[in-house]
N, C-alpha and C positions, 0 to 999 in steps of 0.2 A: 949707292942710290942713283938710279938713272936721272939724267938731266930732265927737269920738269918743264914742259911748255904750258903756258897758260891759255885757256880758251874758256872764259867764264860763261857758265850757263845761268839764266835767270830762274831756273826751276829748282828752287829750294826755299826753305823757311826755317824758323827756329825749332830746335829740339824742345820737347816738353820739359819744363823745369831745367832747361839748359843741361840736360844730362850728358855725360860723356859716353862715347861709343864703347861698347864692350863686345862687339861682334863684327866680323868682316864677311860680306856676302860677295861671292864671285859669280859673274854672269858671262855669257857671250853676247855680242851685239846682235847676231842673227840678221845682218843686213849685208848687201852685196859689196860694200866697200867701207873703208874706214871713214872717208869723208862723208858718205851718206849717214853713217852712224853718228858722227860728231854733229852734223847738222841737226839731226833729230834730237839728240841729247841737249842741244842748245836752243831749240825752237820753243818759244813760250807757248805756242798752241799745242805742242805735243804733251806738255805737262809730265815729262819724264826726264831723269837725269841720273848721274852717278857722281861720286867724288873724283874718280879717276877713270880714264880710258887708255888702254894699253894696246898699241898697234902690234902687228905681227913682227915688225922689225925691231921692236923694243922701244919705240918712241912713246913717251909717256905724257899724257895731257891731264892737267888738273882742271876740273870743271866746277867743282863746288868746294868751298872751304870745309875742312873736316869738322869744325864745330857746328856747322849748319846741317840740317836734315835734307839730304838729297832724296829724290823720289824714284827709287829704283826697284824696290821689292814688291810693291803693290800689296794686295790682300795676302797676308802672310802670318805665319805662326811658328814660333820656335821656343822650346822649353816651356810650353804652356803660356807664353806671352804673345799676344797679337801685336800688330803694328811694328814689324821689324825695322822699318825705316827710322823709328824713333831712337833706336839704340845701335845702329849699325853704320859702317862705312861700306859703300858700294864700289866695286871695281868691275868695269866692263872690259872684257877681252875681245878684241876685234877678231871675229870669226863668222863666216857666213851662216853658220848654224844648220840645223836639219832641213830647213826650207830651201836654202840657196847653195848647197854643196858643202856640207859639214866636213871638216878636215882636222887632222891633228894640229895641236898648238905648237908652233915652231920654237926652236931653241932660243933665239933672241928674246922672244916674248916670255918664255918660261923663266929664263935667267933674270930678266928685269922684274918679273912678278915676285920671284923669291927675294930680291933685294927690297922691293917695295913692302912686302909683307913684314920683313924683319924690322924695317923702320916704323911702320904703323903699329905693330904689336908692342914694340918697346916704348913708343911715344904714349900710347894709351893704356898700357899694361893689359893687353888683351890676351886671354888664356890660349894655350895651344889648341884646345878643342873648339875654340870659338871662331874657326874659319870654316865656312859652310858654302854650299852652292845654292843658287836660286831655286833649283828643284828641291832642295832639302826643306826650304822654308815655305815653298808654294808648290807642293807636289801634285796638286790637282790641276795646275795650269801650266807648269813650266818644266822644261827638260834640260836647261842649261846649268853649268857649262857642258854637261853631257858626258857620255861614256868614253870619249876620246881624250878627255882631260886627265892629266897624270897626277891624280891625288896621291899616289904612292910616293912620288918624288917630293911633293910638298911635305908629306909626313916625315920622310927621311931627313928633310931639312929643318924639322921641328915645328911645322905649321900644319895643324890638323892631326887626326888620329888615324892609325892603321893597325889592324890586328896582327900581333906577332904570331899567334897560333890560333886557329879556329877549326877544331875538328867538327865534322858533321854532327847535327843534333836532330832530335825527333821534331818533325814539323808540327808543332803545337801552336795554333793560331793565338790562343790566349797568352801563352808565354812570349810569343813573338811580339804581340801588341804591347805587352809590358816592357819588353826590351827596347822596342822602337821609341816608346814614350820616354824611357830613361835616357836614350841617346839625345832626344830633343824633338822628335817628329810629332806633328799634330795631324789632325784630320783623319785619324784612324777609324773612327766610326762612320765618317762620310764616305770614304772610298779606300778600303784597306789595300786592294791590289795596286792602286795608284801610288800609295805610300811605299809599298814593296818595290815598285818599279823605280821610284826615286832612290831608295836605299841601294838597290842593285846597280843602278846607273853609276853610283859612286864607289861601291865596295865590291861589286861582282859584275863588272862591265862586260864580261864575255857573253853573258846571256841576261838580257833585261826583258823578263816576261811577266812579272807580277805574280809569279807562283811561289808559294812557300815550300821549297824543297829543302832537303837536309843540309845542303851547303849554305843556303841563305839563312836557315835557322841557326846554324852554327856561327855564322858571322854576326848575326844579331845578338846572340848570347854573349859572344866575346866582346863586342863593342858596347853592349848594354851594362857591362860591369863598370863600376866607378873607376876612373883613372886619376891617379895622384897628380898627373901633370896637366890635366885638362883645365 
């Protein structure tokens, strides 16, 4: 586990019914520097926060106690349940994001993230499939952590899912919608292409276009099947 530095944020409150977290949401900060991001996450006027913020060199900051509700996901939906903040832990990864010069997440940051995920999932008994991106739970508004984030590496370490084999499938919108809902996605009736982009950003990052092609349909079908380890 990386050495944790404390930088308390005032932006948190009690979880409803003091429920324990069962989901981890990954973000990028989308700001020009780590210090700028930390200042915003700790600014009471901003009304945003996360439980942890992880710098590119692997420096780890704890901002909000895990038992408290941090304000990181905003308007969000996963597995048919709104209000993702109620049930999740939020981790902000320092990265300028698409607005300020999006770039790959460096090795020290990824290595520290893998260690942090292992600790958090063991502590709260969080399932393998319950590690998601901000764009997964808020696909109409968010892009992070984005197509340069190495979800395959996380899955190889046991955090999150990755399809072992996904042959192309007939691009059937109704079947795709059922598969996306089975994975956990919401907002399918509001903006189906936006949800497809969020899915592609995570599982088919080479082309994020919001179009239901045979490759995307095959990936949805493979991931929409129940997983015993999820």
